[in-house]
N, C-alpha and C positions, 0 to 999 in steps of 0.2 A: 551226236544224239545219245550215245551210250551213257555218257556221264550224267545226263539229265533224266534218265529213265530208272524206275525202280527195278529191283531184281525180278519181280513177277512179270513186269512188262517186258524185260529182256527175254525172259523165258517164253513169253507169248510170241515174240517175234521169231524166236528159234522154232517154235511149233509152226508158225506160218511158213517159214522157209522150208520145213520138212514137207508141208502140205502142198507147196507150189511156190510160184514167184512171190517175192516179198512186195507187199503193197503198203506204202506209207499213206495213211489217210490224210488228205489235205485239210487244213482248217476251213471251217465253213463260215461264210459271211452272211449278213442279214439281207443282202441284195441278190441272192441266188434266184429269186422268183422275179421275172421282169414286170415292170409296172403295168404293162398292157394286160397281163394275166389277171391282175386284181380288177381292172376295169371290165374284163370279160365276165368274171364271176358276178360282179354287181349287175351287169346287163342280164345275165341269165336269171338271177333271182328276182330282178324287177319284172321279168316276163312271167315267172312262175307265180309271183304274188302281186299281180297287176290290179287287184281289187282293194288294196289297202297300203299301209305304210309299215315297213319293218323297222323297228327301233332296236339298235344294238348298242349296249353300253360297254365302254372299255373298262378295264380294271380300275377301280377307284382309289385303292390304297397303295402306298409304297410297298415294296417287297418287305417281308419279314426279315429280321436280322439273321434268322436261321436259313433263309433261302439263298441259293447260289446266284440268283439273278431275278430281275423283274420278269414275271411271266404274264404276258398279256392275255386278256380274254380270248379264247381261241376263235370264236366266230367273228368277233370284231377284227382280229388280226387277219383272218382268212379273206375278208372283203376289203381291207384297207392296206395291209402291209405295215401298219404303224405299230411297231413292236414296243415303243417306249413312250407312248402318249397315254397318260392316265386321265380318267374322268371325262373322256369325250363321249359324244353320242353320235352315232351314224344313223341318219334317217334315209332309208331307201323308199322313195315315194313311187309305188308302182303305177299309180294313176297318171302321174306326170312323167314317169320314167326319169326321175332325178335322183341324184345322190348328194346329200347335204350333210356336212359335218358341223356339229356344235361343239365348241371348244371352251374349256374353263380357263380361269386365270392360271398363271404359273403356279405349280404346286410347291410345297416346301416340306422340310423335315429338319428336326432339331432347331427350329426357329430360323432356318435359312431358306430363302426362296431359290428354287432351282430354275434357272433360265435356260432357254434353248430347247425345251422339250415340246412345248405346245405350239403348233402352227399358228402363225399370226392370222387373225380374221381378215378376209378380203379376197379379191380376185386373184392376186398373185399366188397365194397358197392354193387356191382352188385349181388354178392351171397346173401348178407343180404336182399336185396330188391326183389330177385327173378327175376332180369332182366338180359338181355344178356350183357349189357354194361352200365357203367356210365362214361360219358366223359365231359370235360370242354365245355361250350357252344361256346367257340371261334372256335371250330371245326365243328359247326353245318352246316354252309354254304358249306364248303368243302365236308362234308359227303353227303349232298343232291346232290351236283354237281357230286360226284363220282357215286352215285346211278343212277343219270340221264344218265351218260355216259354208265352205265351198262344196260340201257334199261327201267328204270322206267320213266313213262310219266304222272302219275296221283298222285296228292296230295289231300288227304281228310282233311277237316276241320269241326269243329263243328259249329252249328248255334244256335242262341238263340231261346227260346220258343216263344217270341214275338219280333217284329222288334225293334232293338236298335235305340235310338235317335243318330243322327250323330253329333249334336251340331254345324252344319255349314250349311250355305245356299247353294243352288245349285251352282255348279262350284268350290266349295272348298272341299278339302279333309276332311274326318271326323276328328273330334277332340275328340270324345267320342265313347263309345261302344267297350269293349275289344275284342269281337269276330270279329267284323267288322274290327277293327284296325289290328288284327293279320292276318286276311285273306289279307287285303290290303298290309301289309308289305311283305307277302309271294309272292303275285302276282307281286309286284313291283320288287322283287329280282329274281323271276323265271317266267318271263312272257311267256316263251315258254311251261310251264307245263300246263296240264289240271287240273282244280280244280273242286272238287265235294263235295257234302255235305255228311257228316257222320251221320247227325241227325237221319235219319230213323233207321239205325243200332243201334245207341246208345240208341234211344228211346225204341226200342224193348227190349233191354237188361234191361234197367232201369225199365220198366213196370212190370217185374216179379221179386219179391224179394225172396231172400234166407231165410231159417229159421232164420239165424243170423240177417239179416236185419229186418225181421218181429218182432223179439224180441226187437230190439232197438226201432222200431217204436211203438210197443205196450207200452213200458215204456214212450215214449214221449207222446203218446195218453193219458195215465193215468195222467201224469203231466198236460197236457193241459186241461183235464176234471176237474181236481182239480182247475185250474185257472178259468175256466168258472163258477164253483160252488162258488168260492170266489167272483166273480162279482155278481152272483145272491144274495149272502148274503149281499152285500154292497149297491145295487141300492136303491135309494130313490129320490124324487123330491128335486131339489136344489143342487144336487151333480154335479160336473163338469165331463166331459168326461175324462179330464186329470187325475183326482184323481183315476178314475177307471183303466185307463191305468197303473198307478203305481202299483195298486193291481195285475194286470196280471203279470207284470215283476217280482215283489217280490215273488208271489206264484210259478211262474215257477222255480225260483232259490231255494226257500224253499223246493220244492218237488223233487229236484235232477237234474234239467236241468241247462244248462248254461245260459239261457236267452230266450227271445222270438225269434221264428224262423222268424217272421216279426213283425214290430211294430203293436201292437193290434189296430184293428178298433173297437172302442166303439162309434158308431155313432147313435145319437138319433134324433127323430123327423124328421125334413126336411133333415137332413144329411144321412138318410137311403136310400135316392134315389140315383141311380147310378150316375146321372150327378153331384150331390154334392159330393158323396162318392169319386170319383176318383180325384176330385180337391184337396183332402187332400194331395196328393203327391207333391203339389206345395204351400202348406200353412205352414207358420212358426208355427202356433199354432194347426195344425192338425184339423182345424174346431172346436176347442174347444168351448163348450157352456155349460150352466147349463141345466140339464134335467128337464122336466116339467111333472106334473101329467097328466096322460092320454096318454102320448107318449109311443111309442115302441122304443126299442134299438136294433140295430144290434150288436151282440157280436161275433166278428170274430177274432180268436186268435190261436196261436200255441206256443208250447214250444220246444226248440231245445236242443239236447244232443246226445252224441255218434256220432257226425258228421252228424246226420239226423234231419229232421224237424218234424213239427206237424201242423195240421190245423183242427179246430173244430169250430162250431158256433151254436148259437141259437138266437131267437128273445125273448126278455124279456120285460115285462111291467114295466115302471119306478115305478109305484105305488105298484107293486106286484099283480095287478089284471088286467085281460083283460076286456074290454067292451064286451057286448053280441056279437056285430058284429066282433070284433077282435077275440073273442073266436071261433066263427064259422069258420072264414077264416083260423085261425091257425089250428084248428082240421081237416079241409078239407085238408090242406097241409100235415099234419101229416099222415092222412090216405093214401093219394096218395104216400107219401114218403115211407111208410111201404110196400105198394103194389109193388113199384119198388125194394125195398130191398128183398122182398120175392122171386123174380125171379132171384136174383143174384147167379150165380154159374159158375164154370169153363165152358167155351165154349159158354156162352151166349153173343150175341152182345150187345153193349151198347144201341143200338136202341131199343132192346126188353125191357130193363129196363125203358127207357123213355116212351115207349108205355104203359107199365103196369101202370105207374104213371098217365099218361094222361087218360087212360081208367077209372081209379078209380074216377077221378074228373068228368068225363062225367056221370058215373053212379050215383054219389052223387048230381049232379047239381039240380035235381028236388026236393030235400029235403031241400034245403037252404031257410032260412026264413028272413035273414037280408040283407040289401043293401051291406054291406061290404063283406059278404060271397058270394053274387052273383057276385060282381065285381071281387073278387079273382078268381072265377071259370071262368068267361068270359076272364079274362087276361090269365089264364093258357091255355085255349083252343085256344085262338087267337095267342099266342106266339109260341106254338108248342114246338119243341125240345129245343129252346133257354132257356126255363125255367129251364130245368133239367141238369144243368151243372155238369160234371164229370171230374175230373182230378186226376192224380197220386200224391202220396206223397212219398218222399224218401229223398235223400240227400237235395233236395230242398223241401220246403213245398208245392210248386205248380210245378208239372211236367206234361208232356204230357201223355195222356192216349192212350192205344192201342184201336183198333176198337172192340176187343173181350175181355171179362174177361178171365183171365187165373189163374190157381192155383198159388198163390203167389203174385198176383197183390194186391197192397194196394192203395185204391182210396179214394177220398173225394167226397161225393155225396152232392151237395149244390144247391138246387133250390132257386130261389128268385122270389117273387110274389108281384106285385104292386096292391093295391086296394084303389084307391083314394089317400088320404094323407098318408096312412099306407103302410109299406113294410114289408113282412114276409120272413124270411130267416132262414135256418138251415143247419147243416153240421156235418157229422160224418166221422171218419176214419174207413174204412172197409177193412178187409183182406178177399180175396177170397180163399177158401179152396177147396180141391178136391171134396167135397160133398156139398158145399154151401158157406156160408160167416160167418164171425165173426166180430162183432163190437168191434174195439180196444178201442174206446173212451167210454167204458162201464160206467154205473152208472149215466148217464145224464137223466134228465126228457124229455119227449116228449110232451104229451098232455097238454092242457091248465090247467087241474086240477093238473097234476103232477108238472108243472112249478110253479103254485101258491102255492102248498104245500111245494115245496122246498124253495121258497122265504119266506114263512111264518115261516118255521122251524128255520130260522136264525134271526128272529126278536123278 
């Protein structure tokens, strides 16, 4: 294995050995979720949306040349397990309690038809996929019209986690946003039907993971932790952000994942601030710059495999050492973070987690001795719940969270604190168990001493 691994990845494994037993992350396959689990998910949403038909569209276009692989629409994937079927429509008929798949002709690219992706219409495919029917998509409109005549008046559609950009000025129809375009196409063809959002029902299901899902996410979390440690092993003044991004991608793949679940954010110095951070989505060079001595780096990354994502983060000092003020602010955040994690358990509202973290900062405020530490505390107390961001992790690296922690929830706890020119950020993947919680991204350093020791071990 050594000959196939980068220098940064070898250093990562050295750090893992220092932290505990070496764990080699096994490659993830697409069949880690059993077929009966997809059937159970469909059954639950059919019960929840029993007064209408949920229509989910798979991703229509081939992957872009710049993407590492074809990424299926997450909700279509969640209810079918069909990771490589483009252009299909899943119809979940709540009134009949039926699941029906409408499939297009074989797709093509570069003038070549790609065979073997689309399930053949007919009962054999339906039996194999655990569906009630697999039909050509040419019959989709007639089927909806027939169900309408039989009394169906409501169609459910999925909605995005965040508003989609329409790509068009007011007065023009949208030209981008797959979920918006899908709803618009349905509304134009069936204007007399009532349309409703299936997002709350889908979100509630996706918030709670099965043991099989938790196992996949655990492997992704370990791969992601290895990538973060590889970054810690590599950081030094004069290194560009792009060079570190390459380390993340290579380590994800070297440790068994398919690639990054999102393009890594290795944001240093001024780029750690949110107004700069988000502009990376519109920058050709991803805000690339050389990192400087004394700066902090937001390391926000995830490795994807087994059709699921990952999302973990830390703040690291470029030089390998925090300044006294940075150290105090960081350890203040770590103490509050751990206070929030301490109350995590099934049945606990997310607000209680945030309150526990806030209270820890309030209790420590009088002991702070540096300007940066006091600024960090003031920021946390002034911003309130906005500091303590919590989201789900699943098929997507960022998913909606429910209002209450449930056994099986997998969440990312990711506070972000501004203290003058410095920004402090960390994130773990955490599984809620019936009796508490378990950090899936295990083996990562927390305190300033632990981070400095981990960085020093690789130098």
